[in-house]
C-alpha positions in Angstrom: 0.0 0.0 0.0 1.3 3.4 -1.0 1.6 6.1 1.6 -0.5 9.2 1.4 2.6 11.3 0.7 3.4 9.2 -2.4 -0.2 9.4 -3.6 -0.2 13.2 -3.2 3.2 13.5 -5.0 1.8 11.4 -7.9 -1.3 13.5 -8.2 0.7 16.7 -8.3 3.1 15.2 -10.9 0.1 14.2 -13.1 -1.8 17.5 -12.7 1.1 20.0 -12.8 2.3 21.2 -16.2 5.8 20.2 -17.3 8.0 23.3 -17.8 11.5 23.2 -19.1 14.3 25.0 -17.3 14.6 27.3 -20.3 11.0 28.4 -20.0 11.4 28.9 -16.2 14.5 31.1 -16.8 12.7 33.1 -19.5 9.8 33.7 -17.2 12.2 34.8 -14.4 14.0 37.2 -16.8 10.6 38.8 -17.8 9.6 39.2 -14.1 13.1 40.7 -13.2 12.9 43.1 -16.2 9.4 44.3 -15.1 10.6 44.7 -11.5 13.6 46.8 -12.6 11.4 49.0 -14.7 9.0 49.6 -11.8 11.8 50.3 -9.4 13.1 53.1 -11.6 9.8 55.0 -11.0 10.5 55.1 -7.2 13.1 56.6 -5.0 14.4 53.5 -3.2 17.5 55.1 -1.8 15.7 55.6 1.5 14.2 52.2 1.8 15.6 49.1 3.6 14.4 45.6 3.9 15.2 45.6 7.6 14.0 47.5 10.7 11.3 50.0 10.1 11.8 49.9 6.3 13.9 53.1 6.1 17.6 53.3 5.6 17.9 56.6 7.5 16.6 57.4 11.0 13.6 59.7 11.6 13.7 63.3 12.6 11.9 64.7 15.6 9.8 67.8 14.8 12.3 70.3 16.3 15.3 68.4 14.6 13.4 68.7 11.3 13.0 72.5 11.8 16.6 73.0 12.7 17.9 70.8 9.8 15.5 72.7 7.4 17.0 76.0 8.7 20.5 74.8 8.1 19.5 73.7 4.6 18.0 77.1 3.9 21.1 78.8 5.1 23.2 76.6 2.8 26.3 77.1 5.0 25.3 79.3 7.9 26.6 80.3 11.3 24.7 79.3 14.4 23.4 82.9 14.7 22.1 82.8 11.1 20.3 79.5 11.7 18.8 80.9 14.9 17.5 83.9 13.0 15.8 81.6 10.4 14.3 79.5 13.2 13.0 82.6 15.0 10.9 83.4 12.0 9.2 80.0 12.3 8.8 79.6 16.1 10.1 80.7 19.5 13.0 78.5 20.5 15.6 79.4 23.1 19.1 79.8 21.9 20.2 76.9 24.1 17.6 74.6 22.5 18.8 75.5 19.0 22.5 74.8 20.0 21.5 71.5 21.7 19.6 70.4 18.6 22.5 71.4 16.3 24.8 69.3 18.5 22.5 66.4 18.2 22.3 66.8 14.4 26.2 66.9 14.4 26.4 63.6 16.4 23.9 62.0 14.0 26.0 63.3 11.1 23.1 65.1 9.5 25.1 68.4 9.6 28.8 69.1 9.7 30.8 72.1 10.9 32.8 73.6 8.0 34.4 76.1 10.5 33.7 76.8 14.1 30.0 77.4 14.6 29.4 77.3 10.8 27.0 74.5 9.8 26.2 72.7 6.5 23.8 69.8 5.8 25.5 66.5 4.9 24.3 63.9 2.4 22.8 61.9 5.3 21.0 65.1 6.4 19.6 65.6 2.9 18.4 62.0 3.0 16.8 62.6 6.4 15.0 65.6 5.0 13.7 63.6 2.0 12.4 60.9 4.4 10.7 63.6 6.5 9.1 65.0 3.3 7.9 61.5 2.3 6.5 61.0 5.8 4.5 64.2 5.2 6.4 66.5 7.6 6.0 70.2 6.7 7.2 73.4 8.1 4.3 75.2 9.7 5.5 78.8 9.5 3.5 81.6 11.0 3.2 84.3 8.4 4.0 87.8 9.5 3.6 91.2 7.9 4.7 94.7 8.7 2.3 96.9 10.7 3.8 100.2 11.5 7.2 99.5 13.0 6.6 96.0 14.3 6.0 92.6 13.0 2.6 91.1 14.0 1.2 87.7 13.2 -1.4 87.6 10.5 -4.8 86.6 12.0 
């Protein structure tokens, strides 16, 4: 008496189509070609198959604002970066410096001279991830009224 395993194997062999190695390789080549074409339509430089799916760590909201200010300044001093950030929100000078230091340690910015900061390639990737995640700068618009700046209401 044949085992159930042999009977199942026989049924599969009888019902399954016979495909040559050449046909299998041709089908695999077609699938690979289609995958490569599809991948060219997407920015995969930020994607990973491990962890949370990203190849670069996330930015906290304040880190995002500071890194965006550094990017806007191109290569700016700490004071220039603080002036840019002041237009967006009230942050204490110490907070900005602490966040700049954190971004330095994460290698998202670098010092090109003492207290002069520039976004690194990793920082640009972090900003692209933030954009893909939907992070936006919420900037309070201001206009001149007399001799002072007041928020638009």
